[in-house]
Structures are given as C-alpha cells and as structure tokens.
C-alpha positions as CSV (number, residue, x, y, z in Angstrom):
1,S,0.0,0.0,0.0
2,P,1.4,3.4,-1.0
3,V,-0.2,5.0,2.0
4,L,1.6,2.5,4.5
5,A,4.9,2.9,2.6
6,E,4.7,6.7,3.1
7,M,4.2,6.5,6.9
8,K,7.3,7.9,8.6
9,N,7.8,9.0,12.2
10,T,4.1,9.0,13.1
11,V,2.6,9.8,16.5
12,I,0.4,6.6,16.2
13,T,0.9,4.2,19.2
14,M,2.2,0.9,18.3
15,P,-1.0,-1.5,18.4
16,G,-1.1,-3.9,21.4
17,V,2.1,-2.6,23.1
18,H,1.4,-1.7,26.7
19,T,3.6,0.3,29.0
20,N,3.1,1.8,32.5
21,Q,5.3,4.8,31.6
22,R,3.9,7.4,29.2
23,A,7.5,8.8,28.6
24,V,8.5,5.6,26.7
25,R,5.4,5.3,24.6
26,V,6.3,3.4,21.5
27,T,5.1,4.8,18.2
28,I,5.1,3.6,14.6
29,K,8.2,4.9,12.8
30,S,7.7,3.1,9.6
31,V,6.2,0.0,7.8
32,E,8.1,-2.9,6.0
33,N,7.7,-2.5,2.3
34,N,7.3,-6.3,1.9
35,V,4.0,-7.9,2.9
36,A,3.6,-11.7,3.1
37,I,0.1,-13.2,2.2
38,L,-0.7,-16.4,4.0
39,P,-2.0,-19.3,2.0
40,T,-5.2,-19.8,4.1
41,K,-9.0,-19.2,3.5
42,T,-9.2,-15.4,4.3
43,R,-5.7,-14.7,2.9
44,P,-4.3,-12.7,6.0
45,K,-1.4,-10.4,5.6
46,K,1.8,-10.5,7.5
47,L,2.8,-6.8,8.4
48,V,6.0,-5.5,10.1
49,F,5.8,-2.2,11.8
50,Y,9.1,-0.6,12.9
51,G,8.9,1.2,16.4
52,S,10.3,4.4,17.8
53,D,12.3,2.1,20.0
54,G,14.1,0.6,17.2
55,K,12.4,-2.8,17.5
56,A,10.3,-4.5,14.8
57,Y,6.8,-5.6,15.6
58,T,5.0,-8.2,13.5
59,Y,1.3,-8.5,13.1
60,L,-1.2,-10.5,11.1
61,F,-3.9,-8.4,9.4
62,K,-7.1,-10.5,9.1
63,G,-10.1,-9.5,7.1
64,L,-13.5,-10.9,6.8
65,E,-13.6,-11.8,10.6
66,D,-14.7,-10.0,13.6
67,L,-12.0,-10.2,16.3
68,H,-13.8,-8.6,19.1
69,L,-14.5,-12.1,20.6
70,D,-10.8,-13.0,20.3
71,E,-9.9,-9.8,22.1
72,R,-12.3,-10.5,25.0
73,I,-10.8,-14.0,25.2
74,M,-7.2,-12.5,25.5
75,Q,-8.4,-10.3,28.3
76,L,-10.0,-13.3,30.0
77,L,-6.6,-15.1,29.8
78,S,-4.7,-12.2,31.1
79,I,-7.1,-12.0,34.2
80,T,-6.8,-15.8,34.6
81,N,-3.0,-15.4,34.7
82,T,-3.2,-12.7,37.3
83,M,-5.4,-14.9,39.4
84,M,-3.1,-18.0,39.1
85,A,-0.1,-15.8,39.9
86,H,-1.2,-15.2,43.3
87,D,-1.3,-19.0,43.9
88,S,2.1,-19.6,42.4
89,E,5.0,-20.4,44.7
90,N,7.4,-18.6,42.5
91,N,6.0,-15.6,40.6
92,D,9.3,-15.1,38.6
93,N,8.7,-18.6,36.9
94,Q,4.9,-18.9,37.1
95,T,3.9,-22.5,36.8
96,Y,0.3,-22.1,35.7
97,R,-0.4,-19.6,32.9
98,A,-2.2,-19.3,29.7
99,R,-0.1,-17.9,26.6
100,H,-1.9,-15.0,25.0
101,Y,-1.2,-12.3,22.5
102,S,-2.6,-8.8,21.6
103,V,-5.7,-8.6,19.5
104,I,-6.7,-5.2,18.1
105,P,-10.1,-5.1,16.3
106,L,-10.1,-2.3,13.6
107,G,-13.8,-2.8,12.8
108,P,-16.5,-5.3,12.7
109,R,-14.7,-7.2,9.9
110,S,-11.1,-6.7,10.3
111,G,-8.3,-6.5,12.9
112,L,-4.7,-7.0,13.8
113,I,-3.2,-9.9,15.7
114,S,0.3,-9.8,17.2
115,W,2.6,-12.3,15.6
116,V,3.8,-15.1,18.0
117,D,7.2,-16.2,17.4
118,N,8.8,-19.6,17.8
119,V,5.6,-21.6,17.6
120,T,4.8,-24.3,15.3
121,P,1.2,-25.8,14.5
122,L,0.8,-29.4,15.6
123,F,-0.2,-30.2,12.2
124,A,3.0,-29.1,10.9
125,L,4.8,-31.5,13.1
126,Y,2.5,-34.3,12.0
127,K,3.1,-33.3,8.3
128,R,6.8,-33.2,8.9
129,W,6.7,-36.9,10.3
130,Q,4.7,-37.9,7.2
131,N,7.3,-36.5,4.9
132,R,10.1,-38.2,6.7
133,E,8.2,-41.5,6.6
134,A,7.6,-41.1,2.9
135,A,11.3,-40.3,2.2
136,I,12.5,-43.4,4.1
137,L,10.0,-45.7,2.2
138,S,10.9,-44.0,-1.2
139,A,14.7,-44.6,-0.4
140,K,13.9,-48.4,0.3
141,T,11.7,-49.1,-2.7
142,N,13.2,-46.6,-5.2
143,K,9.7,-45.4,-5.9
144,T,7.9,-42.1,-5.5
145,V,5.7,-42.2,-2.5
146,N,2.6,-39.9,-2.2
147,V,1.9,-38.3,1.0
148,L,-1.9,-38.4,1.7
149,R,-3.8,-35.6,3.3
150,P,-5.5,-36.3,6.6
151,S,-8.9,-36.2,5.0
152,E,-7.8,-38.8,2.6
153,L,-6.4,-41.2,5.2
154,F,-9.8,-40.7,7.2
155,Y,-12.0,-41.4,4.3
156,N,-10.0,-44.4,3.0
157,K,-10.7,-46.1,6.3
158,L,-14.1,-44.8,6.9
159,N,-15.7,-45.5,3.5
160,P,-15.2,-49.3,3.4
161,L,-16.6,-49.6,6.8
162,L,-19.7,-47.6,5.9
163,R,-20.2,-49.7,2.8
164,E,-19.8,-52.8,4.7
165,A,-22.5,-51.7,7.2
166,G,-24.8,-50.6,4.3
167,I,-24.6,-46.9,5.5
168,S,-24.5,-44.0,3.2
169,T,-21.4,-41.9,3.1
170,E,-23.2,-38.7,2.3
171,N,-25.2,-38.0,5.5
172,R,-22.8,-37.6,8.4
173,K,-25.6,-37.8,11.0
174,E,-26.2,-41.4,10.0
175,W,-22.5,-42.5,10.7
176,P,-22.4,-44.7,13.8
177,V,-20.2,-43.7,16.6
178,S,-18.8,-47.1,16.8
179,I,-17.5,-46.8,13.3
180,L,-16.0,-43.4,13.9
181,K,-14.2,-44.7,17.0
182,Q,-12.8,-47.6,15.1
183,V,-11.4,-45.4,12.4
184,L,-10.0,-43.1,15.2
185,Q,-8.3,-45.9,16.9
186,E,-6.8,-47.2,13.7
187,L,-5.4,-43.8,12.7
188,S,-4.0,-43.3,16.2
189,A,-2.3,-46.7,16.0
190,E,-0.6,-45.8,12.9
191,T,0.8,-42.4,14.3
192,P,3.7,-42.5,16.8
193,R,2.6,-41.8,20.3
194,D,5.9,-40.0,21.0
195,L,5.8,-37.8,18.0
196,L,5.6,-34.4,20.0
197,W,7.9,-35.8,22.7
198,R,10.6,-36.2,20.3
199,E,10.2,-32.7,18.9
200,L,10.6,-31.4,22.3
201,W,13.6,-33.6,23.0
202,C,15.2,-32.5,19.9
203,G,14.8,-28.9,20.9
204,S,16.6,-29.4,24.3
205,V,20.3,-29.1,24.9
206,T,20.4,-30.6,28.3
207,P,18.3,-33.2,30.2
208,E,17.2,-30.3,32.7
209,Q,16.0,-28.2,29.7
210,W,14.0,-31.2,28.4
211,W,12.5,-31.8,31.8
212,Q,11.4,-28.3,32.1
213,M,9.9,-28.3,28.6
214,I,7.8,-31.2,29.3
215,R,6.7,-29.6,32.6
216,R,5.7,-26.5,31.0
217,Y,3.8,-28.4,28.2
218,S,2.0,-30.4,30.7
219,Y,1.0,-27.4,32.9
220,S,0.0,-25.3,29.8
221,V,-2.1,-28.1,28.2
222,A,-4.0,-28.5,31.7
223,V,-4.6,-24.7,31.9
224,M,-5.9,-24.2,28.4
225,S,-7.9,-27.4,28.7
226,T,-9.7,-26.1,31.7
227,I,-10.2,-22.6,30.2
228,G,-11.4,-24.2,26.9
229,Y,-13.9,-26.3,28.7
230,I,-15.3,-23.5,30.8
231,I,-15.8,-21.0,27.8
232,G,-16.8,-23.8,25.5
233,L,-13.9,-23.4,23.1
234,G,-14.4,-25.4,19.8
235,D,-12.7,-25.7,16.3
236,R,-9.6,-27.1,18.0
237,H,-8.0,-28.8,14.9
238,L,-4.2,-29.3,14.6
239,D,-3.6,-25.9,12.8
240,N,-5.3,-24.0,15.7
241,V,-3.1,-25.6,18.5
242,L,0.5,-24.5,18.4
243,V,3.5,-25.4,20.5
244,D,6.5,-23.4,21.4
245,L,9.5,-25.7,20.8
246,T,11.7,-23.5,22.8
247,S,9.7,-23.6,25.9
248,G,7.2,-26.3,25.5
249,E,4.1,-24.1,26.1
250,V,0.9,-24.5,24.2
251,V,-0.6,-21.7,22.2
252,H,-4.3,-21.6,21.0
253,I,-5.3,-19.3,18.2
254,D,-8.8,-18.6,16.5
255,Y,-11.2,-18.3,19.3
256,N,-14.2,-17.7,17.0
257,V,-16.2,-20.8,18.1
258,C,-17.0,-20.3,21.9
C-alpha cells in the first residue's frame, strides 16, 4: 500500500504494546515494504511495523472476521494469569499460565493480531513426520511415495466400513459412533505416540531443559484445557493448536467458536 509505505515518524501508538510509563510510549516509525500473504482461507497479511524504540513488531492483518470475541478471550486469559499468579510459589517462573497475545479489532470485519514467534502448529509436526516416513520408504523401494492428506487417510478407512454396514457416506448424521471410534483408533495406532515428545527432546540441549519443557507443556495443556472447557472453546484442529518448541508451552489461536 502506498499509504503505508509513506508513513514515517508517526505519532500513532504501536498497536497492542502496553507500557506503564507514558514517557516511553512506542510509536510507529515506519512500515516494512514487503507484505507476506498467508495461503489460508481469508488470505491474511503479515505486516511488520518498526517502532520508535528501534524494534520490529510483526502483526497478522485479518479481514472478513470479527476479532472482538478474540480480544475478549485474550483479556480473560490475562485476568486468569493474574489470578493464578497469586497462587504460584514462584512468581518469577509462574507454573500455571495461559499464553496469550494482543488482538486489536479495527472494525466489525477486520483487525490486527500480534505475531507469536517460535511456535509451530501441531499439524506441521504431523506433516513433517509424514514426509520423513515417505522419504524413508521411497529410499527403500526406489519409488515415489505420495503423502496423503489427513482427510484422505480418514475417508480411506471410513468409506469401506460404511459400505460394509450398508450406510450412506453422504449423510454424516447417520455415521455410527462405533465406526468413527474404530477409524480413530486405527489412525491413532498408525501415528507414533511420542511424536511431540521427540520434537521437544530435539529442541532441548540438556536433560534439565528437556524436563522443564515437558513440565511447561503439561501445565499449559492443563490450563488451556480447563479454560477451553469453561468457555466452550471449539474448532480445535491441529492448525489452531501451536506449540513453542523453545519452551514447551501450548498456544491456541482462532477463538471464534465459543
């Protein structure tokens, strides 16, 4: 955008950056010329603002979505962390906390979300494992191995069971729970149980660091599972649950379904 490119030394406060001292208020000095467009449904844009403090602040601009609910959830997580901090034995290394980020609605259908660094979607870890397995099998057989999408793996197991039971594949409401559980169990058996454990282990330098990462992961899963149950959080697929491979903490995104 030419308008953003021409923004220099503005008095606009950096979105989502909070400080208790007005004298050190961070403002937008300039905007990065290059904008990355993410290949998802709403095509969000990754923007970089340079602040008056010399730091770069990365945001995700999302259109066609109302982010007011996400903003309220972030406020809830912040309040929850404050409540849990009073019960923590060591406030410098708070045991129970929910990772959150700044959400700035710009209107009823658009807004900015602070970019969270060093996090990886769980689906990316699963996809990485699929690609490794395909590469190993391809090297053994000297043949190209196609990596199936999760939906293809799911329906490849589901459709034969439905046909065997004489049930239509079109109406999901008619699918028996017993068949769905069988498909889930078969897919789970084909996926390593220690997939995430190994990723955290590879990101640790010492046994103590690995233990701390496992500990933080366990606590963050417990906290977010409890909060998610209370607010009725849905749409928790593997792209909406991220893990910080440097600390082990879990980060949830997209709180539109509550």
